[in-house]
N, C-alpha and C positions, 0 to 999 in steps of 0.2 A: 164657906157663904162667898158667894160670887159678888164681888162689888161691880157696880152701874159702871164705871171706867172699864174693867175687864169684859164686862158681857157687850160692852158698845165695840172693845177691840176685835171679839170671835164675832161679831156681827161684820164688821167690816173685811175680817179674814175671808168669812163666807163670801160675802159680797165681791169681794176681789178674787176669791176663786171661781165664782160664777161668771166674771168679768175675762178671768184668762179662759175658762173655757168657751167663750164665745170669740175670743180671741183667736182660739185654736181651731174654732169652723170659720172663719174669716179663713184663715190661713190653707184649710182645706180647701175651700172654691177656690182659692188662688194655684193651687197644687193642682186642682182638677182643669185648670184653665193651661197651665201646661204642660201637661199630658196630653192635652185633647188638640191642640194648635201647635207642640212640639216646638216651644220657645227655645230660643237662641240664648247664647249666654249674655250678650248685652241686655235682652229681653229680662233675663232672669234677675240679672242684677239692680234691674231699676224696678221690675216689682218689688223685690224685697225689701228695695231703698225706699219705698213709697210705705210699703208694710211697716217698717219700722218707725218711720214716721206718724202711721196711725196707732199704732200701739202707744207710742210717746207721748201724744195727744190723747188718746185714749185713758192711759195712765196718771196722765195731770188732769183732764176731769175729774176719774176715779179719785183720786186723792184731797178733792177741792172739797166735799162734804164729808168724806170720809176719814180722814185725816186734817182736819182743820186746816187745809192749805199746803200741809207740810208733808214730804214726802218719807213715809215712813216702812221701814224693811218688812214688814209684816205682810204690806198691802201688795208689795211686788214680790215677797215669796208666794201670797196666795194666788196672785195672778200668773204666775212659774206653773206653781202647783196646777192649777186650774188646767193650762196650755199644753202640759205635758199628760196631766189623765185625757185630755180629748183625743190627743195627738197618739198615743200609744192605746186605747181604748177603739174610741167609735173611727177616728183618723184612719186608724188601720184597716178595719172592716169596710168602709167607705172607698179607701182608696184602690183593696182588690176587685171591689165589685165597678166601680167606676172602671178601673182598666182593662177589665173584662166588656164592659161595654162597647168601650171605646175601641177595642180592639175587634169588635164583631162589625161595629160600625166602619171601621175603615177597610175593614178586609170584606166585604158583603155589600158597602154602598160609596163609600168615599172614593177607592181604589177604582174600580170599574165607570163610575162616572167620569174620574178625572183621566183614565185612560182613554175612554170614549172622546170626552173632549180633545184630548192632544191628538189623537186622530183627525178630527174636526179640524182642527187648526192648523193641523200640518196638512192637509189636503187644502184647504183655501192658502194656507201658503205657497203652495206649490202651483196655484193657478193664477195668484197675484205676481209671482216671481214671470210667470209666462206673459203677464198681459202687462207686466212691468217693463220687461226683455221685448217685447212688440214695440212699445212705446216710445222707448231709447231707441230702436233702430229708426223708426219714423222721423223721430224728432233729429238724429242726426242726420238723416237724409235731408231734411229740411235746411239746418244748417250749411250744407255745400255752397247754396245758390246765394249769392248775395245781393241780386236783383232779379227781378223777372226775367226769362229766358232771353223775350224780346228787347228787352232794354240792356243788356248786358253790353258792354263798352269795347269789350275785346273779341267780341263775335263778327265773322266775316258779314255775315246778313245782320243789318241793324234793324231791323222790322221786315215787315210784309209790302212789296210792291214798290221800295225805295231803291235807287239804283245803287250798283254799287260803286265806293270813293274807292279810290285808288291811294294808299298809305305811302306816302314819303318815308322811303327808309334809309337813315340816319347812318353813314359808315362811322367808324371810330374816328379818321383823322380828317374828313370832310372840308370842315370849315377851319381849321387848324393849319398854321404853315407846316409845311414840308419841313422837314431837317434840310441841311444841307449835305450834300457828299461828295 
């Protein structure tokens, strides 16, 4: 005869298996995300870290009603059994199917569109480089003149219609005393 306490523990174990199955499905979604977006090591680390935090929180919430607030080994074991059952049965099938779909999409859609986009960006980049080179050339020509040509101080003709002024040339020792010889 099964006592009520034992039947409650079996019920808790079955619920924990279902919760582990659900956590395995959540991990499968995370695995599909990684395969599809080609996550790097740092992103995988943080995804796994937040997944573990979510699993710990979920296990705590599961232990509250089923284990009377105490963490029971049979609840954690049930979660582990449910997770591994999902991962090695349905998880393997979904991984194979999704990898085939992902490879097909990348081969026939994303890679050709990405190559077209790269070519368009390269073409616009060449055009932009030409325009920038032209503008730099024009800007460097503008930098040479400090003032407008008619107002340049060191020019011989200091404007239209003005008379030429003779500039006094100062020699090196003109105002100084000449050395005695």
